C-alpha positions as CSV (number, residue, x, y, z in Angstrom):
1,M,5.5,5.2,5.3
2,Q,5.4,1.5,4.4
3,V,2.7,-0.5,2.7
4,K,2.1,-4.2,3.5
5,I,0.0,-6.0,0.8
6,T,-1.2,-9.5,1.7
7,L,-2.2,-11.6,-1.3
8,K,-4.9,-14.2,-1.4
9,S,-2.2,-16.8,-1.6
10,G,-0.9,-15.7,1.8
11,A,2.2,-14.0,0.4
12,T,3.1,-10.6,1.7
13,V,4.7,-7.7,-0.2
14,Y,6.3,-4.7,1.6
15,A,7.2,-1.4,0.0
16,D,8.1,2.2,1.0
17,I,5.6,4.7,-0.2
18,G,4.7,8.4,0.1
19,D,1.1,9.3,-0.7
20,F,-1.3,6.4,-1.1
21,T,-4.9,6.4,-2.3
22,T,-7.4,3.8,-3.4
23,S,-10.7,4.0,-5.3
24,R,-13.6,1.6,-5.2
25,S,-16.3,0.9,-7.7
26,P,-19.6,2.5,-6.7
27,L,-21.5,-0.5,-8.1
28,D,-19.9,-3.4,-6.2
29,N,-17.3,-1.7,-3.9
30,H,-14.4,-3.6,-5.5
31,L,-11.0,-2.0,-5.6
32,V,-10.5,-0.5,-9.0
33,K,-7.5,1.9,-8.6
34,I,-4.4,2.4,-6.5
35,N,-2.2,5.4,-6.7
36,W,1.1,5.9,-4.8
37,T,4.3,7.8,-4.8
38,T,7.7,6.5,-4.1
39,P,9.9,8.5,-1.7
40,D,13.4,9.5,-2.9
41,D,15.0,7.4,-0.1
42,W,13.1,4.2,-0.8
43,K,14.5,0.8,0.1
44,D,11.7,-1.4,-1.3
45,K,9.8,0.0,-4.3
46,L,6.3,-1.1,-5.3
47,V,6.1,-1.1,-9.1
48,T,2.9,-3.0,-9.8
49,V,0.3,-5.1,-8.1
50,N,-2.6,-7.2,-9.5
51,F,-6.0,-6.1,-7.9
52,D,-7.5,-9.6,-8.2
53,E,-4.8,-11.1,-6.0
54,I,-5.1,-8.6,-3.1
55,A,-6.6,-9.8,0.2
56,A,-5.5,-6.8,2.4
57,I,-3.6,-3.6,2.4
58,V,-2.0,-2.2,5.6
59,L,-0.3,1.2,5.8
60,S,2.3,1.7,8.5
61,R,4.1,4.9,9.5
62,E,6.8,5.5,12.0
63,V,5.5,7.5,15.0
64,T,8.0,10.0,16.4
65,D,7.9,11.5,19.9
66,D,7.8,15.3,19.6
67,N,8.4,15.7,23.3
68,S,12.2,15.1,23.2
C-alpha cells in the first residue's frame, strides 16, 4: 500500500506502508496520532511527519484481478 500526504504548502509526500491508523481528539476532531508499519520491500519509507502541516492523507493500494 502507498500513502500520499499532501501538506498545507502544497507539497506531496509518498511512502510505502503496511498497516496505517489515525486517531483524532474527541474534543476538537484534530489529528493527534498516526501509526504505520513499513513493509520489508519498501521503496519509499515514511519516517516522520508534522501533524500541523498535513492537509490531506490518501491511501492507495494495488488492486489485483483474482479472475486470472
